[in-house]
N, C-alpha and C positions, 0 to 999 in steps of 0.2 A: 494745704501745711507742708513746713519745710521743716527737718528734722536731721542733724547730724549726730554722728555715733550712738543712734538707740540702743545698742548694746551694754552702754555704761549710764545707768541711773543719776541724773542729777538731784542733789542733796539740798532741801530748805530748811533749816534749822530755824526753829520758833520755841515759841511757850505759849501756851494756850492761853494765856490771857493779855497777850501783847497785840492792841488793836493794830499796831504798824503789820506786824508778821500775819494777824490776821486778814489783811490787806492783799499780801501776796498770796496768801495760803485761795483766798475765795479767786484772785485774777488766774491763779494755775487751774484751779477746775473749771471756771470760765473758758479756758483755754484750749479744754480737752488733753491737759497734758499730763492729767492724773497718772498715767500711768510712765511718765517718763521720768517723775519727779518723787521722790523719796522726803516723804515728811520724816525728820529728825528732830523731835522733841528734845529741849536741852534747859539748862538752869541760865541765868544771867544775876551778874553781881556776886559773883562767885568765884573766888579767885582758881577753883578747881575743874572750873568747867567745861565738857568735851570741847565747846566752842571756839575756844581761844589755842585749839589746835589750828584754828583755820581763819579766825579772824581775831585779830588782838585787840579790838575796840568791844569785843564782849556783844555786841548789839544783834540784835534780831529784828526784824531777817537778814538772815546772810546764805548767800547763795552758791553751791561749788557745781561751775557750769559741769557738761560734759566732757569737759577736757584739762578739767582741774583748776578752770579758774576763778578766783575767789570774786563776788560784788555783794556788795552793803548798800544800804540804804533802799528804803519801798521803793520809789518811782523807778530809780534805775533797774531794781529786780523784774520790776515788770514791765518796763519796756524791752528788756532782753526779751523776757519770754513770751511778749507777744512775738520780738520778731522772728520765734520760732513756729508761730501759729498766724500768717499774716491774712489767713482767711477769715478772722474776726480781728474787729478792730476795737480794743479795749483801750489804750494809751492813745493819746489825743496826738495828731502831727502840730508840727511847729504852727502851720498855716490853719488850725482850727482855735483861732482865739477866745472865743465863747468857752469851748471844752478846756481849754489850756485857764482861763479864766473861773470858772467852777472848779476846775482841779486846784488850783492855788487858795480858794476860800474853804474850801471842803478841808483841806491839811492845815490851813492855820485855825478852823475851828475843831479839830483835831488835838492839834500843838497845847491849844488852852484849855481842852477839857483833860489829857496828859497831863499837865502841869499842876490842874486842879487835884488830882486824884493823887498825886503826888506828896504834893502838901496836906493833904487831909489825911495822908499815911504817916507823916510825922506826928512825934508826941506832942500834944497839945498847946506844952508850952514855949513848942519850937514851930510851932506852926505861924506864918505870917499871915494875918487879916490882912493885910494891904495886898499881897500876891491873891489870895481868895477871891478875894471884892472884885481883882483885875478881871483875873479869869471866869467870874460869875457873869460880870460885865459884856465881856468880848462873847461867852455864850450866848447870852440872852439876842445880841445884836446878830449873832451867825442863824442863829434861829429863827428871829425873826424874819432875816433876809431870805432862807430857804421856806417859810412858810409862802411866803409870797410867791415864789415860783414854785410851789408844790404840784400846781395843776399842768406845768408844763415839763415836770418831771417825768419819764418814761421807766420803765422797766427794763431797758436794753443794758446790758452788761458794760458800762462805759466806766474809766476807773473814778472819774469824780464820782457818780452814784456809791460805787464801792465802797472810796473813803468816808463818806456822809454816811453811807449804813452802819460800818462800821464804829464809826463816831456817836452816832446815836446810840449803837449799841452798848456804849458805855452807861447808859441809865442803869443798868444792873450793876455798876459798883461805883457806884455815887448815889446815895440817895438823895441829896441834894439837887440832884439835875431833873427836875419833876417837870419838863417842858410840853407833855403831853395837852393837858387840859386846854391851854390857849394857843394852840399849832393842830388843830384838828385835819386840818388838809396834810401836811404833813406826815402826820402820824398813821394817815391811810396809807400813804404812800411807803414808809418806813415798814409797816406790818406786810402791806404787800411784796417788798422787795424782800422782807427776811424769810419770808418763804419759798426763795429759791433755793436748789439744793449746794446750791456751795455756800450760802451761807449756814442753812441749817448745819451740814456738816462742820461747821469751824466756828459753832456757839461757845463762849470762852465759859472756862469751868470758875466761876465767881469767888469763889473760896479760895482760889490760889491768886496772888499776887503776882502782875506781872513785872 
């Protein structure tokens, strides 16, 4: 394990229900960096958010490194964290095309669900049925894809698996996201993956919007 300036804790800014921040939090724990990274809960979409002192985009996750450098965007943060502990391989190298492909599809799946959730949060008169239908169809295609792969999915803490686990966890936030009945193998994988200590420690607070 390679750590630098461990006398100064890094800060990972998050909100409890952001699946993107959850990915970074799970990755931190899977890399055994919990003692080097201080989890800092913040608000978003808030002009007075403490986070704006660090990141003008106001987005989570945001990481302040131990030399005061600011990183944003989930995969960038996870890749940086993995660099600090290269004994555990979470983020795929560029040469690992299969893992990168899986990461990409899982990320697209999560992005679509996030759009779906945000659209459902709008007042009914402002919701777009077309957008909702598009994201429902995207989610179904992806779920079918992951069901076909379920027997080959393992429980190792790879970034693609973490993204998929955090995306499937959005079922608690979206009543219409009922995927389990017709995807039993994927459900079995998810239920087992969710028992990991890193996933248990980052369970969303479903009463709070991300």
